[in-house]
C-alpha positions in Angstrom: -56.4 66.8 -135.4 -52.5 65.8 -135.9 -50.1 65.1 -133.3 -46.7 66.8 -134.4 -43.3 66.9 -133.6 -41.0 69.6 -134.8 -37.5 70.3 -133.9 -35.4 73.4 -134.2 -31.7 73.6 -134.3 -29.3 75.9 -132.5 -29.4 78.5 -135.6 -33.3 78.9 -135.3 -33.5 79.7 -132.1 -29.8 81.2 -132.2 -31.3 84.7 -130.6 -34.3 86.4 -129.3 -35.2 87.6 -132.9 -35.0 83.7 -133.9 -36.7 82.7 -130.9 -40.1 85.1 -131.4 -40.3 83.9 -135.0 -40.0 80.3 -134.0 -42.9 81.0 -131.5 -44.8 82.6 -134.6 -44.3 79.2 -136.4 -45.6 77.3 -134.0 -48.9 79.1 -132.8 -49.9 79.0 -136.6 -49.2 75.2 -136.6 -51.4 74.8 -133.7 -53.8 77.2 -135.0 -54.4 75.0 -138.1 -55.6 72.0 -135.4 -52.6 70.3 -134.6 -51.1 69.3 -131.2 -47.4 69.9 -130.7 -44.3 68.7 -129.1 -41.7 70.8 -130.1 -37.7 70.2 -129.0 -35.1 72.6 -129.7 -31.2 72.4 -129.4 -28.8 75.3 -127.4 -29.0 78.9 -128.8 -26.3 78.9 -131.9 -23.1 78.2 -130.6 -23.6 78.4 -127.0 -22.6 74.8 -127.1 -19.4 75.6 -128.1 -18.8 78.6 -125.9 -19.7 75.9 -123.1 -16.9 73.6 -123.9 -14.1 76.8 -124.5 -15.4 77.2 -120.8 -14.7 73.9 -119.8 -11.3 73.8 -121.5 -10.0 77.2 -119.5 -10.3 75.2 -116.3 -9.5 71.4 -117.4 -7.4 69.9 -120.6 -9.5 66.4 -119.8 -12.8 67.4 -117.9 -14.9 64.9 -116.5 -17.4 63.7 -118.3 -20.7 63.5 -115.8 -19.4 67.6 -115.2 -19.7 68.0 -119.0 -23.2 66.5 -119.3 -24.3 68.4 -116.3 -22.9 71.9 -117.8 -23.8 71.3 -122.0 -27.3 69.8 -120.4 -28.0 73.6 -119.4 -27.8 75.2 -122.7 -30.9 73.6 -124.1 -32.4 74.8 -120.4 -32.2 78.6 -121.6 -33.8 77.8 -125.0 -36.8 75.8 -123.8 -37.6 78.8 -121.4 -37.1 81.6 -123.8 -39.3 79.7 -126.4 -42.1 78.7 -123.7 -42.0 82.6 -122.9 -42.3 83.6 -126.4 -45.1 81.5 -127.2 -46.8 82.3 -123.6 -46.4 86.0 -124.8 -48.9 84.9 -128.2 -51.5 83.8 -125.9 -50.8 80.2 -126.6 -50.6 77.9 -123.8 -47.0 76.1 -123.5 -44.6 74.3 -120.7 -40.7 73.7 -121.1 -39.7 70.2 -119.7 -36.1 69.3 -119.5 -35.0 65.6 -121.0 -35.6 63.9 -117.6 -38.8 65.8 -117.0 -39.9 64.5 -120.2 -38.9 60.5 -119.2 -36.1 60.4 -121.7 -34.1 57.3 -119.9 -31.1 56.5 -121.3 -27.7 54.5 -120.7 -25.3 55.4 -118.3 -23.1 57.0 -120.3 -22.0 60.4 -120.5 -21.4 62.4 -123.5 -22.5 59.9 -125.8 -25.4 57.9 -124.3 -28.5 56.3 -126.4 -32.5 56.5 -125.8 -33.6 53.0 -123.7 -37.4 54.5 -123.2 -39.4 57.4 -122.7 -42.2 57.9 -120.5 -44.9 59.6 -122.2 -47.1 59.8 -119.7 -46.7 63.7 -118.2 -46.2 65.0 -122.0 -49.8 63.1 -122.7 -51.0 64.9 -120.0 -49.9 68.6 -120.7 -51.2 68.1 -124.9 -54.5 66.7 -123.4 -54.5 70.3 -121.5 -53.8 71.9 -124.5 -50.3 73.2 -124.3 -47.5 73.0 -126.7 -44.7 71.1 -124.7 -41.0 72.5 -125.6 -38.8 69.7 -124.7 -34.8 70.1 -124.4 -33.3 68.0 -126.8 -30.0 66.4 -126.5 -30.5 65.0 -122.9 -31.8 62.5 -120.2 -31.1 60.7 -117.2 -29.5 57.7 -117.0 -32.2 55.9 -114.7 -35.2 57.0 -112.3 -32.8 56.3 -109.1 -29.6 58.0 -109.6 -31.5 60.9 -111.7 -27.8 61.5 -113.4 -28.1 63.9 -116.6 -26.7 62.6 -119.8 -26.5 63.4 -123.3 -27.0 62.1 -126.2 -23.5 63.6 -128.3 -23.9 64.7 -131.8 -27.1 65.4 -133.4 -29.0 65.0 -130.1 -31.4 66.7 -130.4 -32.5 64.8 -134.0 -32.6 62.0 -131.9 -34.5 63.1 -129.3 -37.2 64.4 -131.9 -37.7 61.5 -133.9 -37.9 59.2 -130.4 -40.3 60.9 -129.0 -42.6 61.6 -132.2 -41.8 57.4 -132.1 -43.0 56.8 -128.6 -46.1 59.1 -129.0 -47.0 57.5 -132.5 -46.7 61.0 -133.7 -48.3 61.3 -137.4 -44.7 63.0 -138.7 -41.9 64.5 -137.3 -40.5 68.1 -138.6 -37.0 69.0 -138.5 -36.1 72.4 -138.7 -33.0 73.5 -139.8 -30.8 76.6 -141.7 -31.0 75.1 -145.0 -34.3 74.7 -147.6 -34.1 70.6 -147.0 -31.8 67.3 -147.9 -29.4 69.2 -150.9 -27.4 67.2 -153.4 -24.3 68.1 -151.7 -22.9 70.7 -149.2 -24.5 74.4 -150.2 -21.6 75.9 -148.2 -19.3 74.3 -151.3 -21.6 74.5 -154.3 -24.2 76.8 -153.7 -25.8 75.5 -156.8 -26.9 72.4 -154.6 -30.2 71.1 -155.5 -33.0 70.7 -152.7 -34.5 67.0 -152.9 -38.2 66.4 -152.6 -37.4 63.3 -151.4 -35.8 60.5 -150.2 -35.3 57.2 -148.9 -33.9 56.4 -145.0 -31.5 53.8 -146.8 -30.3 57.0 -149.0 -30.0 59.2 -146.2 -28.3 57.0 -143.7 -25.6 55.9 -146.2 -25.4 60.1 -146.5 -25.0 60.4 -143.4 -22.3 63.6 -144.2 -24.0 65.0 -146.6 -25.0 68.7 -147.0 -24.9 70.7 -144.0 -25.2 67.9 -142.2 -28.9 68.7 -141.4 -29.8 65.0 -140.1 -28.3 62.6 -137.6 -27.7 59.2 -138.5 -29.3 58.3 -135.5 -32.4 60.5 -135.9 -32.7 58.2 -139.2 -32.0 55.0 -138.1 -34.9 55.5 -135.6 -37.5 57.0 -138.0 -36.7 53.7 -140.4 -37.1 51.1 -137.5 -40.4 52.8 -136.3 -41.3 54.1 -139.8 -42.0 57.4 -138.8 -42.7 59.7 -141.7 -40.3 62.9 -141.6 -39.6 66.1 -142.8 -36.6 68.5 -143.1 -37.7 71.7 -143.7 -35.8 75.4 -143.3 -36.8 77.2 -140.7 -36.4 80.9 -142.4 -39.2 79.9 -144.8 -42.3 78.2 -146.0 -40.5 75.5 -148.4 -42.3 72.4 -148.6 -38.5 70.7 -147.6 -37.7 67.3 -148.1 -39.2 63.7 -147.5 -37.6 61.0 -145.7 -39.3 57.9 -146.7 -39.3 54.7 -144.8 -40.3 51.2 -145.6 -43.0 49.9 -143.8 -41.7 48.7 -140.6 -41.5 45.5 -138.6 -43.2 45.1 -135.4 -40.6 46.4 -132.8 -40.5 47.0 -129.0 -40.1 50.7 -127.8 -38.5 49.2 -124.7 -34.5 49.7 -125.4 -35.5 52.1 -128.2 -31.9 52.8 -129.4 -29.8 49.7 -128.6 -32.4 47.5 -130.5 -30.3 44.7 -132.7 -27.4 46.7 -134.9 -28.0 43.8 -137.6 -30.8 43.6 -139.1 -30.4 41.3 -142.1 -27.4 38.2 -143.5 -27.8 38.6 -146.9 -25.8 35.9 -149.7 -25.4 35.9 -153.2 -24.4 33.1 -155.0 -24.6 34.3 -158.2 -21.2 35.9 -158.3 -17.3 36.1 -159.7 -14.8 37.9 -159.2 -11.8 39.5 -161.8 -9.1 41.1 -160.2 -6.8 43.1 -162.1 -3.2 43.5 -160.2 -0.3 45.3 -160.5 -1.9 48.3 -162.4 -0.1 52.0 -162.9 -1.2 54.3 -160.1 -2.7 57.2 -161.7 -5.5 59.4 -162.7 -7.8 57.4 -165.5 -7.1 53.7 -164.8 -10.3 53.1 -163.2 -12.0 55.3 -165.9 -10.7 53.3 -168.9 -11.5 49.9 -167.1 -15.1 51.1 -166.0 -16.2 52.8 -169.2 -14.8 49.6 -171.6 -16.9 47.5 -168.9 -20.2 50.0 -168.8 -20.2 50.2 -172.7 -20.6 46.1 -173.1 -23.9 47.2 -170.2 -22.4 44.8 -167.9 -23.0 46.0 -164.4 -20.8 45.9 -161.5 -21.5 45.1 -158.2 -18.5 45.3 -155.6 -15.7 47.4 -156.7 -12.4 47.5 -154.5 -9.2 49.6 -155.2 -6.6 48.9 -152.3 -3.7 51.3 -151.4 -0.6 51.4 -153.8 2.3 50.0 -153.7 5.5 50.9 -155.8 3.4 52.6 -158.4 1.0 50.2 -158.9 -2.6 49.4 -157.7 -4.8 46.2 -157.1 -8.7 46.9 -158.8 -11.5 44.0 -157.9 -14.6 43.8 -158.8 -17.5 41.2 -159.1 -19.8 40.8 -161.8 -22.9 37.6 -161.5 -21.5 34.9 -163.6 -24.5 35.4 -166.9 -21.6 38.3 -167.6 -18.5 37.2 -166.5 -17.1 36.8 -170.2 -18.0 39.8 -171.1 -16.0 41.3 -168.2 -13.4 39.3 -168.5 -12.8 40.0 -172.1 -13.0 43.6 -171.3 -9.7 43.1 -168.4 -7.8 40.8 -170.9 -8.3 43.8 -173.8 -7.0 46.4 -171.0 -4.7 44.5 -169.3 -1.4 44.9 -172.2 -2.2 48.7 -172.3 -1.2 48.9 -169.1 1.8 46.6 -169.1 2.9 49.3 -171.5 2.7 52.2 -169.0 6.0 54.1 -168.4 4.5 54.1 -164.4 4.4 50.1 -164.1 7.1 48.2 -163.1 5.7 45.0 -163.0 3.5 43.3 -165.6 -0.3 43.9 -165.2 -1.8 40.5 -164.4 -5.9 39.2 -164.8 -6.9 36.7 -162.2 -10.7 35.3 -162.6 -12.5 33.4 -159.7 -15.9 31.9 -160.0 -16.2 29.9 -157.1 -16.9 32.8 -154.8 -20.0 34.2 -153.2 -20.6 37.1 -151.2 -22.6 37.6 -147.8 -23.7 40.6 -145.9 -24.8 42.3 -142.9 -26.7 45.0 -142.7 -28.5 47.6 -140.5 -29.3 51.0 -139.9 -28.1 50.4 -136.2 -24.3 49.3 -137.0 -23.6 53.2 -137.6 -21.1 54.7 -134.7 -21.0 51.0 -133.3 -17.5 49.6 -132.9 -17.3 46.0 -133.0 -19.7 45.0 -135.2 -17.5 44.6 -138.5 -14.9 42.7 -136.0 -17.5 40.6 -135.1 -18.8 39.8 -138.5 -15.0 38.7 -139.2 -14.1 36.9 -135.7 -17.5 34.7 -136.5 -16.0 33.6 -139.7 -12.7 33.1 -138.6 -14.1 30.9 -135.4 -16.0 29.0 -138.0 -12.3 28.8 -140.4 -13.9 30.8 -143.3 -11.2 32.8 -145.2 -12.2 36.2 -146.1 -11.1 37.3 -149.8 -12.8 41.0 -150.4 -14.1 43.2 -148.0 -16.5 46.2 -149.0 -18.2 48.3 -146.2 -20.6 51.3 -146.1 -22.2 53.1 -143.1 -24.7 50.4 -143.1 -23.4 47.5 -144.4 -20.2 44.9 -144.2 -20.0 42.7 -147.4 -17.3 40.4 -147.7 -16.7 37.7 -150.4 -15.9 34.2 -149.4 -15.1 30.9 -151.5 -19.1 29.5 -152.6 -18.4 26.2 -150.7 -18.7 28.0 -147.5 -21.1 30.8 -147.9 -24.3 28.3 -146.7 -21.5 27.7 -143.4 -21.1 31.5 -143.6 -24.4 32.3 -143.3 -25.6 30.0 -140.4 -22.6 31.2 -138.3 -23.1 35.0 -139.1 -27.2 34.5 -138.5 -26.6 32.8 -135.4 -24.2 35.7 -134.3 -26.2 37.9 -134.6 -29.9 36.9 -133.4 -31.5 36.3 -137.2 -33.8 34.2 -138.1 -33.1 33.4 -141.9 -30.3 34.7 -144.1 -32.2 36.3 -147.6 -30.8 36.0 -151.1 -30.3 39.2 -152.8 -32.8 39.7 -155.5 -33.0 41.7 -158.7 -36.7 41.9 -157.3 -35.5 44.3 -154.6 -34.2 46.9 -157.3 -36.1 49.9 -156.9 -37.7 52.2 -160.5 -38.2 55.1 -161.1 -35.2 56.6 -158.8 -32.2 58.9 -160.4 -29.1 57.0 -160.3 -27.5 59.4 -157.9 -29.6 61.2 -155.4 -26.3 63.6 -153.9 -22.7 64.0 -153.2 -21.2 63.8 -150.0 -17.0 64.8 -148.6 -15.5 63.7 -145.4 -12.1 65.7 -144.5 -12.2 64.2 -141.3 -10.9 61.0 -141.6 -7.5 59.4 -141.9 -6.4 56.0 -143.7 -4.1 53.2 -141.8 -3.1 50.5 -144.1 -1.4 47.5 -142.4 1.2 45.4 -144.6 2.0 42.1 -145.3 -0.9 40.6 -142.9 -0.7 36.5 -143.1 -3.5 35.2 -145.5 -5.6 33.1 -142.7 -9.0 33.3 -141.4 -9.1 35.1 -138.0 -6.8 38.2 -138.8 -9.1 40.7 -139.8 -11.3 39.6 -136.8 -8.2 40.6 -134.5 -7.1 43.9 -136.0 -10.8 45.2 -135.9 -11.4 43.7 -132.6 -8.4 45.4 -131.0 -10.1 48.6 -132.6 -13.5 48.0 -131.2 -12.0 47.6 -127.7 -10.4 51.1 -127.5 -14.0 52.3 -128.8 -12.7 53.5 -132.3 -15.0 53.6 -135.4 -14.0 51.9 -138.7 -15.2 53.2 -141.9 -13.7 52.0 -144.9 -12.3 48.8 -145.3 -10.6 47.5 -148.0 -8.2 44.0 -148.0 -6.2 44.1 -151.5 -6.1 41.0 -153.8 -2.4 40.9 -154.4 -0.7 37.9 -152.4 2.9 38.3 -151.3 5.0 35.7 -150.0 6.7 36.5 -146.8 8.9 34.0 -145.4 7.0 31.2 -146.8 3.8 32.9 -145.7 1.3 34.1 -148.2 0.3 37.7 -146.8 -2.4 40.7 -147.9 -2.4 44.4 -147.2 -5.4 45.6 -145.5 -6.8 49.4 -145.3 -9.1 51.3 -143.7 -10.4 54.7 -142.9 -11.1 56.0 -139.0 -11.4 59.8 -138.3 -8.4 61.8 -138.0 -8.6 62.0 -133.7 -8.6 58.6 -133.9 -5.7 57.7 -136.0 -2.7 57.8 -133.5 -4.5 55.5 -131.3 -5.3 52.8 -133.6 -1.6 53.2 -134.9 0.1 52.7 -131.0 -2.9 49.9 -130.3 -2.1 48.1 -133.7 1.9 48.1 -133.4 1.9 45.9 -130.5 -0.8 43.5 -132.6 1.8 43.5 -135.3 4.2 41.6 -133.5 1.9 39.1 -132.4 0.6 38.3 -136.2 3.7 39.3 -138.0 2.7 42.1 -139.7 4.8 44.9 -141.9 4.5 48.1 -141.4 1.7 50.2 -140.4 1.5 53.4 -142.5 -1.2 56.5 -141.5 -2.3 59.1 -143.8 -4.1 61.9 -142.3 -4.3 64.2 -145.7 -7.0 62.4 -147.3 -10.7 63.1 -148.2 -13.7 60.9 -149.3 -16.0 61.3 -152.0 -18.9 59.3 -152.1 -22.2 59.4 -154.6 -25.1 57.7 -153.7 -28.6 56.8 -154.9 -30.6 53.6 -155.5 -31.3 54.1 -159.0 -27.8 53.2 -159.4 -28.2 49.0 -158.4 -29.0 47.7 -162.3 -27.5 50.9 -164.0 -24.6 50.5 -166.0 -22.1 53.1 -166.3 -22.3 54.8 -162.6 -19.1 54.2 -161.6 -17.7 54.9 -164.9 -18.7 58.1 -164.9 -18.1 59.0 -161.3 -14.1 57.6 -162.5 -14.5 59.6 -165.8 -15.3 62.9 -164.0 -12.4 62.4 -161.2 -9.6 61.6 -164.0 -10.7 64.3 -166.4 -9.4 67.2 -163.6 -6.4 64.6 -162.8 -7.4 63.4 -159.2 -6.0 60.4 -158.6 -8.2 57.9 -156.5 -6.4 55.6 -153.7 -9.2 53.2 -152.6 -12.3 52.4 -154.3 -15.3 51.0 -152.1 -19.0 50.4 -153.2 -22.3 48.6 -151.8 -25.2 48.6 -154.1 -26.6 52.3 -153.4 -22.8 53.8 -152.6 -19.6 54.2 -154.1 -16.5 55.8 -152.1 -13.5 57.1 -153.7 -10.5 58.3 -151.1 -8.5 60.8 -152.5 -6.0 63.2 -151.7 -7.1 65.8 -149.2 -5.8 68.8 -151.6 -8.2 67.3 -154.1 -11.3 66.7 -152.2 -13.6 70.0 -152.9 -12.4 69.6 -156.5 -13.6 66.3 -156.8 -16.8 67.2 -154.8 -17.6 69.7 -157.2 -16.9 67.6 -160.7 -18.5 64.8 -159.6 -21.8 67.3 -158.7 -21.2 68.6 -162.1 -21.1 65.6 -163.7 -24.5 63.4 -162.7 -25.8 67.3 -163.1 -27.4 67.7 -160.1 -27.0 71.6 -160.0 -30.3 73.5 -159.9 -30.8 77.5 -161.1 -31.0 78.6 -158.0 -28.1 79.4 -155.4 -28.6 78.4 -151.7 -27.8 80.5 -148.9 -26.6 79.1 -145.4 -27.3 81.4 -143.1 -24.4 82.0 -140.9 
């Protein structure tokens, strides 16, 4: 007999008819010899309705009372589903988050799970009952019994956490699409179903598709090695398997507040090539990286900073063995760029052989403000200057001087309680996986650029530390390669993206800091979109970036920023180009299927 945890989203239980259909599916699963825990969300859009009611009462409702209000939505679902199961002669009992023993932080509206006492759950399972659990909620402690909610994606998180604590054989997430798709089917109906995806890829694709799986749930599955399957509640299609590496032994206590960073990686076999003052127009990146790909040269980090006076800087790193080829390509392209009509200054190629890359990684970094800031502060306190910054959902990479690499590794391991750093090795490159799994679009970010930041240790630490104190999560971070001397002080620009609703809060907070550290202007742009490609197979596969940039160039879409990790490349474009960019990139990598995906209303 297998122990299975199933989760059904709001659309899956959005009506009495749908609840009855879900009950039949559950009963069938039990009849196949399985023991079952079922986690459900609130019906349909009922949570939105409750939020709207609260807004009619108060423009700034108390977070405790919001938790009290919103937790009622799931109680309706679990009671009705239990009744439907009982009508099918299937013994069932409904339990709230508190009754099932989900204990969280005392943080209303966005709590993380600390532990789950499964004794009551196991008792009901032993009695042959299906246990129907209210997702999205818990209690802050057994003494105070304060109801808390887990925030967006909370029911996914509840389900996978229960699976981890019960040591379930698998966790099944039922939604309104057939599984994990290559992109959002609401934008590209020909999006294709993936049979399998790694947890690392899924974490990077946090905004993929119809947002069918929350990163917090993937993080728990990855940390505890829970077999995870995403399926449609509308069909019997096999869905998508999310695979995880063999987990390290870890305690279930403090389940969701385990270490955010679980690794420090270093790579001393790196060199940097930067093209400064190149024209800011479509096709430049495509031309550069297309030429590099034609030489079969693999690129590691790529960053493109914010434009200034119709020009941009692009920098990238390669292993030292192929530096000569990469440098030759850059030197060959530079004269053509200097003759461009948009060029106001001469393009310049800059090469640095004395660099090293150091990175922190961890699934727990998602949605936790302050991790990048802690990294930057740790390096600053050690007097180590950061030359390049590149970020993804689960990794922050910095380029430092090669002579400072060992010291950087030592202080970061100490700061994040990591025993030893790991060398980045080609042995970790996966085989027989496609270069690109999927394409994601994020239209909910804003970009802030801080001009003329003094180029000395501690600047990034102060900037991102301040944002962390404001509880603002930062996504893409770019540090320009061009160094401008202002009042005899070398300066660089730093740009980053945040959620649109946090943009003005960030600007106001940074405006005061800018006066203290003598920065220049702070520029906010809400009219942006971020398009990303993700795939573990792009490691060691030259030409993927060039193919991405070329697809955008053919549609005359200008790239405003570029940032990369080993398995993700992201471009910031104008908001008006976002949907078009998603479509052309999806097509460029031949990810479309023959059948159109219909997403139920």
